C-alpha positions in Angstrom: 48.1 7.2 -61.8 49.8 5.5 -58.9 47.9 2.2 -58.8 45.1 0.1 -60.1 42.9 -2.7 -58.9 40.8 -4.9 -61.1 37.5 -6.3 -59.9 34.4 -8.0 -61.2 31.0 -6.7 -60.3 29.1 -9.5 -62.0 28.9 -13.1 -60.9 29.8 -14.2 -64.5 33.5 -15.0 -64.5 33.7 -14.0 -68.2 32.4 -10.5 -67.5 34.8 -7.7 -68.3 36.8 -6.7 -65.2 36.3 -3.2 -63.9 39.1 -0.9 -62.8 39.7 1.3 -59.7 42.4 3.9 -60.3 44.4 5.4 -57.4 46.2 8.7 -57.3 48.4 9.3 -54.2 49.6 12.8 -53.3 51.9 13.9 -50.5 50.1 17.1 -49.8 49.4 20.6 -51.2 46.4 19.3 -53.2 45.1 21.5 -55.9 41.9 21.4 -57.9 44.0 20.3 -60.9 44.8 17.1 -59.1 41.1 16.2 -58.8 40.5 17.3 -62.4 43.4 15.1 -63.7 42.0 12.0 -61.9 38.5 12.8 -63.2 39.7 13.2 -66.8 41.5 9.8 -66.7 38.5 8.1 -65.1 36.0 9.5 -67.6 38.2 9.1 -70.7 36.9 6.7 -73.3 38.3 3.2 -73.0 39.8 3.4 -76.5 41.9 6.5 -75.7 45.4 5.6 -76.8 47.1 7.6 -74.1 45.0 6.0 -71.3 44.6 2.2 -71.5 42.9 2.2 -68.1 40.4 4.9 -69.0 36.7 4.7 -68.3 37.4 3.3 -64.8 34.5 2.4 -62.5 36.0 4.3 -59.5 38.8 6.9 -59.0 40.4 7.3 -55.6 42.5 10.3 -54.6 44.6 9.8 -51.4 46.4 12.5 -49.6 49.1 12.1 -47.0 48.6 15.7 -45.8 46.7 16.3 -42.5 43.2 17.7 -42.9 42.7 21.4 -42.1 40.9 22.4 -38.9 37.1 22.7 -39.0 35.8 26.2 -38.9 
């Protein structure tokens, strides 16, 4: 993951913060890029390899220009 933002979606200041995970790609996106982000976002919060797992939102950004509409 390339970045993270913590936010609270509850007015109670003691509520557990939620996480937005960002993945930034320069181009040549593949389905595996989406699957990788999805697996990190959906992973259980206690997964040892992924302390930011079980994120509320996952964002995939691409620098590549979109393809022309057909």
